[in-house]
C-alpha positions in Angstrom: 6.3 -2.5 -10.2 4.6 0.9 -10.1 5.2 1.1 -13.7 3.1 -2.2 -14.3 -0.3 0.2 -13.3 -1.6 3.4 -15.0 -3.4 5.6 -12.1 -5.3 8.8 -13.6 -6.9 11.0 -11.2 -9.4 13.6 -12.0 -10.0 16.5 -10.1 -13.3 16.7 -9.2 -16.2 19.1 -7.7 -14.8 22.5 -6.3 -16.6 24.5 -4.0 -16.8 27.8 -5.4 -19.2 30.0 -3.3 -17.9 29.2 -0.2 -20.8 27.2 1.5 -21.3 23.7 2.5 -23.9 21.5 1.2 -25.7 19.4 3.4 -27.3 16.0 2.0 -28.3 13.2 3.1 -26.7 11.1 0.4 -23.5 11.0 -2.1 -25.5 12.6 -4.9 -24.9 16.2 -2.5 -21.4 15.5 -2.0 -18.2 16.8 -3.5 -16.1 14.2 -5.9 -12.8 13.2 -7.3 -12.2 10.2 -9.8 -9.4 7.8 -10.2 -9.3 5.6 -13.0 -6.5 2.3 -12.6 -5.7 -0.2 -15.3 -2.5 -2.8 -15.8 -0.1 -0.8 -18.0 0.8 -2.3 -21.2 4.6 -2.2 -20.3 4.4 -5.2 -18.1 2.8 -8.0 -20.6 3.7 -10.9 -18.1 1.5 -9.6 -15.0 -1.5 -10.8 -15.0 -3.5 -8.8 -12.2 -3.2 -6.2 -9.4 -4.7 -6.0 -6.3 -6.0 -2.3 -4.9 -6.7 -0.5 -2.1 -8.6 3.4 -2.4 -8.2 5.5 0.4 -9.7 9.3 1.3 -6.9 11.3 2.9 -8.6 13.2 5.9 -6.6 15.8 5.8 -5.2 17.9 8.9 -7.3 21.1 8.1 -10.7 19.2 8.7 -12.2 20.6 11.9 -12.2 18.3 14.9 -16.2 19.0 14.9 -17.0 16.5 11.6 -14.8 13.8 13.2 -16.0 13.7 16.5 -19.8 13.7 15.5 -19.7 11.5 12.6 -20.9 14.3 10.2 -18.3 13.1 7.0 -19.7 10.5 4.8 -18.7 9.0 1.6 -20.0 6.5 -1.0 -17.2 4.9 -3.6 -18.9 4.0 -7.1 -16.9 1.5 -9.1 -17.5 2.4 -12.9 -21.0 3.6 -11.8 -22.1 1.0 -9.3 -22.4 1.8 -5.5 -19.7 -0.8 -3.8 -18.9 1.2 -0.2 -20.1 3.7 2.0 -19.3 4.7 5.4 -18.3 7.9 7.9 -14.8 9.1 7.4 -13.8 9.5 11.8 -10.0 9.6 11.4 -7.4 11.9 9.8 -5.1 10.3 7.4 -5.8 7.6 5.0 -8.6 5.7 5.9 -9.0 2.6 3.7 -13.0 2.9 1.8 -12.9 0.1 -0.9 -10.3 -2.9 -1.0 -9.0 -6.2 -2.6 -10.1 -4.4 -6.0 -9.0 -6.4 -8.8 -6.6 -4.8 -11.5 -6.6 -6.0 -14.8 -5.8 -4.7 -18.4 -9.8 -3.6 -18.2 -9.7 0.3 -17.3 -11.9 0.4 -14.3 -12.8 4.2 -12.8 -13.8 4.6 -9.1 -15.5 8.0 -7.9 -15.6 8.7 -4.4 -18.1 11.3 -3.0 -17.7 13.1 0.3 -20.3 14.9 1.9 -21.7 16.2 5.6 -24.2 14.5 7.0 -27.4 16.9 7.3 -29.3 14.3 9.8 -26.2 15.2 12.1 -27.1 19.4 11.6 -29.7 21.0 13.9 -30.5 24.2 15.3 -28.0 23.8 18.3 -25.1 23.1 15.9 -25.8 24.8 12.6 -23.2 27.8 13.4 -20.0 25.6 14.3 -20.9 23.2 11.3 -21.3 26.4 9.2 -17.7 27.5 10.7 -16.1 23.5 10.1 -14.2 22.9 7.0 -13.1 19.9 5.9 -10.2 18.9 3.3 -9.9 15.3 1.4 -7.9 13.8 -0.8 -8.0 10.0 -2.6 -5.3 7.9 -3.2 -4.7 4.5 -4.2 -2.0 1.6 -3.7 -1.5 -1.6 -6.5 0.5 -4.3 -5.8 1.2 -6.9 -8.7 -0.1 -10.4 -8.1 
């Protein structure tokens, strides 16, 4: 039933100068967007149920993961619907049980380094750390 859903991933923000920006909320984070809706090619399907994931890549520094420094925020059509801390490598469920219909919905995921966890003692370690994440969505027909 994957042909019954249109998923459009939009590349988000790039780090252009190589400097991590710390922040206290999602507006300081990097982001990417996925838009989802039922495809016109499946007229009998009424809806789908989706799950949104943040995939934390292996090259992400363990320091971020071990010290709860990577935060995320999910916006659905511009409204905050989920947030938390990324603590595991691989696929992290960040928003689930999402109803997908013929009306397109937009999901933007922000990821940032929490400035509350950065201090003089760990500043050098944090600056020498990296993170890499991606977003993906799975949808099942109902």
